[in-house]
N, C-alpha and C positions, 0 to 999 in steps of 0.2 A: 225559347229565348235563351241567348247565350248567357253563361254565368257572369261574364265580365260586364255585360249591359245591365243585368239584374243588380249586380253589386253597385254600379254607379247610380242607378235609380234609387236604391235603398239609401245610399250615402247622401244623395241630394235631399231626400225626404228628411233624414235625421238632422242634417245640418241646419235646416230651416226651422226646426222645432225649438221653442223656448224651454219646454219642459220635456223630460224623457225618462223612461224607466227601462232598465236592462236587467233581466232576471238571470241570476247565476244560482243554479240549484245546489242545495247543500249536499255535502258528501258525508256518509256515515262515519262516526268516530269509533275507532277500535278501543276495546276495553283497556289495552295496555298503554294507550296514548292519553288516558284521562289526565295524567299528571303533566303532560306537555301542553304548550299553548295550542289552542284550537285554531288560532289565527295570529299572524304577526305582520305588522305593516309599519314602516317608517313614515313620519310626517315631517316635511321640510317646507320652508317658505323663503321668499325674498332672495332669490338667486341673483337677479339683476344681470342676466347675460347682456353684455355690452359695456358693463362697468369694468374697471381695472382689475385684472386677475380673477374675474368672476367665473370664467369658464374653467380654469384650473382648480379653483376652490370647489366648484360643483362636481367636477370629475372626481376629485379626491374624496368628497363626501359620499358619492355613490359607490366608489370602490371600497371605502371603509365599511359601509353598510352591507355590501355584497360579501365581503370577507368574513364578517361577523355573523351575518344572518343569510346564508346562501340559499335558503328556501323560503324567504318571506313571500307572503301571498299577494301583497299589493303595496304600492307606494303612492303617497299623496303629496302634491306640491300646492300649497295654499296661497297662490297669487304672487304677483311681482316676479314671475319667472324671467321677465326681460326688464331692461332698464327703460325702454321707451316703447316697446311693442312694434319694432320694425320687422319686416319679413326676414331679414338676415339674422336678427337676434333670435327669432322663433326657430329658424333652421338650425342655428348653433345649439340652442337648448335641446331640441328634439334629437339631434344627432348625438350629443353627449349622453342624454338620458337613455336612448335605445342601445347605445354601445356599452353602457356600464351598469344598467339595472339587472336584476334577476330576470332571466329570459321570459318566463311565463307569468310573471307577476302582473296583476292588473294595475293600470295607471289611472289615477285621479288627478285632474288639474283644474284649478279655478283661476279666473282672471283676478288681477289686482288693479290698483289704480294706475300703476306704471304701464299697463298694457294699453292705456288710453293716451299716451304722451308722444306718439310719433309725429303728430302735427301734419299728417298727410291725408286724413280722411275724417269722417264724422264718427259718432259713437256706434252707429250701425255698422259702419265699415270696420271699426276696430273689433267689434264682436264677431263679425263674419270671418275676419282674419284669424282671430283666436281659434274659432271652430275648425277652419280649414287647415290651419298649420298644426294644431295639436291632435286633431282627430277626435276630440271630445264630442259626444252626441248632442249636447245642448248646453246653453249657459247654466241651466238648472236641471240636474238629472240625478237619478239614484241607481244604485246597483246592490244586489244581494250577493254576498260571498260567504260560503259555508254557513248559511243561515243567519248572517249578520247584515244589517242594513246600513249602507253608506249613502249619505245625502249631501249633494254638492251644490252650492250656490255661488254665483258670480255677481259682483257689483254691476248692476244695470244703470243705476243713476248715481254718479259721484256727487258727494255733498258739497257744501260751501268750501271754496278753496281748491276743489278738484282732487282732494286726497282721501277724505272720508267717504261714507256711503249712506244713502237712504234706501233701506230695504223696502221694496214696493209692496203694496197691499196684495198683489197677486202672488208675490213670493212668500209672504207671510201665510196666506191661505194654503198655498201649495205645501209649504213646510209642515204646517199643522196636519194636513192630509197625509203626507208621507209618514209622519211620526205616529199616526193612528193605524197605519198598515200593520197587520199581524201583531196587534197590540199585546205585548207581554212584558211583565215587569222584571223578568229574570234575565233579559238580554239587552245589552246597550244598543243604541242607534248612534252612529257617528255622523256628525254634521260638520261641514267645512265651509268657511267664508273667510275672505282675506282679512277684513277689519274686525277688531275686537269690540265688544260692548264697553261702554264708558264705565270707568271705576270698578273694574273687575280684576283681571290678571295684572301682573307687573307690567308697567309701561302703557296702560290703557287710560291714563288720567288726562290725556291731551284731547283737544277738540276734534281732531281729524280721524275719528273712528266711526262707529255706527251712530249716526246722528239721531235716529229714532230707536235708541237702545231699549227704551221702556217697552215698545211694542214687540220687538224681537224677544226680549226677556220674558214677556208675558206668555208668548207661545211656548218657549222652551220650558218654562216652569210648569206647564200643564203636563209635561212628559219627563218625569224624573230619570227615565232611561237615557235621555239625550246626553251626549258627550260632544261638546262644541270645540273645534280647533280653529285658531286664528293666528295670523302672523302680523305683518304691518309695522309693529313697533320696533323690531330689531333688538328688543331688550333681552338681557342675559337670562339664561335658564337656571343660573345658580341661585336666584331669588326664590324664597319659599312660596311666593304668590304666583309661581308658574302655574299652579292649579288654583282654581276658584270654584267654590260651590255655593249655590243659593237655590236649592230645589232641583238642580241639575248640576252637571260638571262642565267646566271649561278649562282649556289649556292654551297657554302661549306657546308658539312653536319655534321661537328663536329666529335665526336668519343665517343664510349662507354667506351673503356678500360682506356684511360688516355687522358688528354688534355694538349696542349702546347700553348705558345705564342711567340711573337717576339724573334728571336735568338734561337729558339728551346728550350726555357725555360720550364721546366716541372711545371705544376700547381698541386694543391692539388689532390692527387690520388683518392679522392672520387668523383670528378666531372665527370659527363657523360652527353653529350649533343647530341641533334638531332633536326630534323625539323618536323613540322606538316604542311602539304599542304592542303589547302581547295580551291576547284575549284567552281567558280560561273559562271553564264552565260557570263559575260563580263570581268571577272578578275580572277586572282589567288592570294590568300593571303597565305603568308608563315610566320610561327611563329617559334621562337627558344625556345626549351624546355631544361631545366636542370633537370635531372631525380632524382638525389640524394636528392635534396631539394624540388622537385615537384613544380617548379616555371618557369615562363616565363622569358627569359633573352634577352638582345639585343633589336633589333628593330623588328617591324612587317612590312613586305615588301608586297607591293601591285603591281602587274604587270597587266596592263590593256590589253585587247584584243578587236579588232585588236591591235597588238603590238605597243606601243608607248614608246620609250626609255625615261627613266627619265633623267632630265638635269644633266650633269656632274658637280661635285663640283669643282669649280675653285677658291674658296675663300681661301686666305692664312690666317694662324694664325696671331695673333697680340698681342702686349703687351700694357698695359696702358702706358701713356706718361711718368709717373714717375718711371717706372720699371728700375732697375739697377742690376748689378752683382757685387759681392764682393769676396775677397779672405781672408781666415782666416787660423789659424793653419799652418802657413808657416814654413816648416823645410828645411833641406838641400836637401832632395830628394822628398818632397811631399808638397801639399797644398790642402786645401778644398775651392772650389768655390761654391757660392750660388746665386740663382736668383729666382725671383717671377715667378709664373706660367703664361703661355700665355693663350690666349682665341681663340676659333674657332667656326664656325657655325656648325661643326659636332663634332670632337673630336681631341684634341691634343694628339697624340700617343707617341711622342718622342722628344728629343732635341739633336741636334748635338753640341758636345763640340769640337771646332776646334782650333788647334794650328795655329796661324796666321803666324808663321815663316815657319813651315814645310808643312802646309796644311793638316796634319793628323787629323782625326776626330774620335770621339768615340760617340756612341749613348747611351743616357740615356732614357730607355723605361718606359713609364707609365704603371702601372698595369691596366688591363681591369676589374678587379674584385673588386677594391676598389676605392673610390673617389681620384682624384688627389690632392696631398697636395698643400697648398698655396705657399710653398717655397721648392725648390729643392736644395740638397747639393750633390756634387760629389767630390770624392777624386782623385786628380791627383798624380800619382806616376811615378817613373822612371825619375825624374828631376835631373839636375846637380846642385851642390852647387854653390852659388855665381853667379847665372845667372838670367837675366831678361827674363820674359815670358809674352806673350800677348795671351789671348784666347778670342774667341767669341762664343756666344751661339745662335743657330738658332732653332726655333720651327718648327715641322713638323706635319701635320695632317694625318688623316686616309687615305686620297687620295693622299698622297705624295706631297702636296702643302707646300712649305717652306715659312716661314715668311720673308717679305721684310726687316724688321728691325732686327738687331742682337744686342745682349747685349755684351759689351766688358769689360774685366777685365785684369788689368796689375798688376804684382807683381814681386818681386825679391826673390829668395830662400836664405836661411840663409847661412852664411859663413861656409866653411868646413875646416877640417884639411888637413894635407899633404896626408892622405890616400884617401880623397874624390876625385871623378872623376878619380881615378886610373884605367886605362884600364886592369891592371893585377890583380886587387883585386877581392874579392868574390862578383860577380855582381848579383847573383840570391838570395842568402840568407846570412845574416850576423848578427847573434844573439849571443851576449856574456853575457847577463844577468847582466853586470856591473852596468847598470842604475837602477837595481831592477825591471825591466820589461822584457818582451819577445819581445821588439820592434826590428824590423829588420832595420839595418842601410844600407842595399843595396839600389840600385836605385829603386827597385820594392816595397819596403816597405811592405813586406809580414809579417806583425806583427802577433805574436802568442798570444793566450789567455790561461791563466792557468786554468786547470780543476781539479776537485776533491780536493785532499789534496796537490797538487803541490804547492811549495813555493820557493822563491828565498831568499837565506841567505848567509852570509859571511862564507867561509870555510878556515881554517888555512892552510890546505895542498895545496889548489889551490891559496891561497893568494888573493882572490877576491870573489865577489858574484857569486854563481853558482845556477843551478836548482837542487832542492832536491826533490826526488821522493821516495814514500814508497812501490811501487809495487802493490798498490791496487787502481785501478780506478783513477790514477793520471797521467796527461800528460800535454803537451802544444799543442794546436791545432792551425794549420795555415790553414785557408780556401784556397781552390783551387783558383788559378788565372792562366790566360793564360800564365803568365811568365814562368810557369813550362814546357811549351812546348819547351822552348828554350834549354832544356837539352836533347832533343830527339836524337841529333846527337853526342853530346859529353858532358861530365860533369866531375866534381871533387867534391866529398863530403868529408869534413874533420870535425872531432869532437874529443873531449877529454873527458874522463869520468873515474869514478871508480865505482865498483860494491860492494854493501854490501854483496851479496851472488852470487855465480856462479851456483846456482841450478835453474832448470826450464828453461822455454822459456821466454826471455826478449828482447824487442826491444829498441834500443837506438834511432833510427830514421827511419822513413819509410813513403812511399807512395805506398803501394802495395795493391793488390786485382786484380790479373791478369794484372798487369801493374807495371811500374816504378821500384823503387829501395828501399832496406831497409837494415839495420844492425840488425841482430837478433842472440841472444845467444842461442845455442843448444849444449848440451853435453859439457859444459864449454868452447866451442869455439865460437868466434864471427864470424858469417857468413855474407857474402855479397850476397844478392839476387838481380839479375837484370833481368828484363823481356824485352827481345830483340827479335824482329821479332816473337812475339807470343809464346816464350818459356822462361821459367825460367832457369837461369844459376847461380850456387852457387860456391863461393870461401870461403875458411875457414882459420882462423888464427890458431895459436898454442893455447894450453890451457891457459886460463886466471886464475888469482887469485883474491880473494876478497881484497878490501881496497888497491888497487894498481891503480895508474893513468896510463891510456893508451891513446895514440894518434893514431887515426885511419883515414886512407885515402883510398878512392876508386876513380879510374879514368877510363874513357872510351873515346877513340878517334875515334870510328867508326870502328876500326879494332881489338882492343885489350882491354880486361878488366883486370885491375891491382888492386891489393889489398896490402896495406902497413900497417904494425903495427910498431909504434915507428920509422917511417922514413925508414923502411926496407921492401923490397918487399917480401911477404910471399906466394903469389899465383897469378896466371895469367891465362888467357884463350884467345886464338885467336878466335874472333867472329866478324862478320860484320852484319850491319843492324841498324835499328832505335830503340831506347828505346820506348816502348809502354807507352803512357801517357793517363791516365784515368781522364777525367774532373769531374767525380763524386766522386773522392777520395781526402780527405784533406791530408795535411802533418801533421804528429804528431811526436813530440819529446818525447820519453819515452813510446811509445806504437805502436802497429800495428793497423792502422786505418781500419775500416769497411766501406762499401759503404753506410750504413744507419747512418753515422756520430757517431757511437759508436767506441769502440776500444777493444783490447785484448792484451795479452802478455806484461803486464805493467813492466816497468823498476824499479828496486830497487837499487838506488844509487844516484850518483851526476853527472851532466853533466855540463862541463865548457862552451862550446860554440858549435855552429853549423855554418859551412860555406859551401856554395854551389856556384860553378862556372859553367858557361856554356861552359867551355873549359876544356880540359884535361891538367893538369899541368904535367910538365916533372919530371923525377925522381930527378933531381938536385934541382928543386924548392921544391919538397916535403921534401927532406932531409934538405934543408935550413930552411923551415918552422918548421920542427920538432926540429932542433937544437936550433932555436930561442925560441921556446916554452919551451923546456927542460931547457934552461938557465934561463928563467924567473922563473921557479919553484924553481931553486936552489938559487936564489938571496934572 
C-alpha cells in the first residue's frame, strides 16, 4: 500500500474519533540539565481571528514567545481561536500559527464557544470543521511529552445562552480515566478546556462558564496533580486570582484579542496576555506575559509537586487609624464622597459604597494596570433633595476578604424647589441650559459636556439661555450611565428647538447605533427612530421650516409608540417589546453618536431643553406641557 494512501486512511480514522491518545516517549534528562526546565510551553486563548487586528496581535504574540523561548516544547491555544469558526478564519489562524511558532513544538488546540458561531452548519459540522482545519486528532485527546501528560477537552454541548459549556458525562469519565494513567503524585498532569469553572479564577463569576462546575470540580479534586487551564473570560492576568487552588490547581490564561477587568470593563485594545509554563523536576513555574509591550506582568506562580496547596489568603484589608471619609460638592441630587486608600497583604481590588438606610451598595473598582491613588472620590447620584444620608465604605481584597472596619460619612442634600422630588417630573434627564451649563437636574445627574463650537447663550426668541450649535462638529455629550436602562420598557422624550436650515441630515437628540432612540431630520421632516426588539421603527412629522420654534415629544408604553409635534399627535405605531439599550453608546444633544465616542449628523440651530422620563406621559399631560411652554414664549 502506498504511504500516501495509508496516511489518508489513518487521518480519516483519527478525525472521526471523539477521544484519542497519542504517545510521546520521554527523553532522558542529563545531569547538567537538572536546574533547567524539563519542559516549557506557552498557553494562550481567545485569539478571535476575524476580529479587528486579531491576526496582527496573534502574530506579535507568537513572535514574542519564539524570541524569548526559542526552544519551547509545545504551545496550547485554549479555544476561541476564531471569531465565528468560518473556514477562512481557521485558515488564517493555522497559517499564522505555523509560520511563527517554534518549528518542532507540539500544538494543542481546543474548541471554544466561538467556533460554533458561523451559522452555516450544525454542531457536528462545526466539530468536523475544527478537526479537519486544525489537524487535531479528536475533540478530546491526550499526549505525553517528556513524561508529562497533556489532556485536552473541547466543549461538545454549549450551555444556556450558547456561551458556557456542559461537560458531558462521557467527558467526565474519560478525564478521570486519563488522570489515573501512570498515577504518580510527583508529576503534574495538564488539563485544557476553554471555559473556567464558576467562582474560581478571576473573571469566572459570570454564568456563562462550566455550568456543571461541581461535577468537573469533583473529578479534578480526586487528582491533586491536575493543573487546569481555561480562557473565555478575557480577564487580566495582573490579578492575584489568576491562579486558584482547591485540592488541585487552575489558571486563567488571559486573551490575545482584547482584555477585560471587573464588571466586564474593556481595557486598552492593544493589550494581549498569555502564560508561559516551565516544568521542573519538583515544581511548575507559571509566568504571565503581556505581548504588546513585551513584558512580564502580575505574579510568578510556583506549584510544588508532590502537590502542596498554597495557604489561602484570609487577611482582611485595613485602614490607617486616622483614615476618614468626607462629603463635598453636595447638591440637591448628588454628592461626592472621598476616602483614603486601604491596605492589604495582597491587593485591595475594590471598595463597597453602602447606603446604610437601604443596604444598597455600589462597587468602586481599582485599576489593575495603574497604581492605586492615595485618595478615592465617588459621585453619588439619584439622591432626593433636602434629605439626610449616611454611607459607609468597606474595602475588599483580591480574595474577597472584606475590611472589618468601615469608614462612615453623613451629609444632607441641598434644599430643592417645588419641582424637586416630584414623582411626575423628568426623572431620567432634565437639562434646560438656564444655568449656562449642560448640568442635569434630574435625580441621576447625567451632566453633559459641550464639544466643538457648542455654546450656551441668551436668545431673544426663547427668552432664556439655549444651546447654540453650528452644524459642524458641535454637540453636548452625555456619557452612558446605567440609568438609561430604566427607559427600556417605557419612556417620554421632550425637547424644543429651532433650525437654521432644514437641509441635510441633522440630529436633535440621540442614543442610537443599533439601539435606543433618536430625533433626526431627513427630507425636511423630523423623524423618530426607536430600536425595539432588535428592529428600528420610524415615525415622521410634517415638513418643518427654518427659524421656527418646535416642541417635540415621543412616548412609548410598551405597546404603542407615539409622536407629537406642538402638542398634537402626528404619527403612531402599535409595537410591543423592550427598547434595546447599548451600554457602549453615549447620549448626544445635537448629533448622532458613534460607538467610538465620535458623532455625525450635526444639528444647525438652537435647542431650548431636553427632558427624559422613564414613563410614557399621557396625551393630556403632553398637551398641558406644550400649552404651558407656548404660553411662556408669548409672555
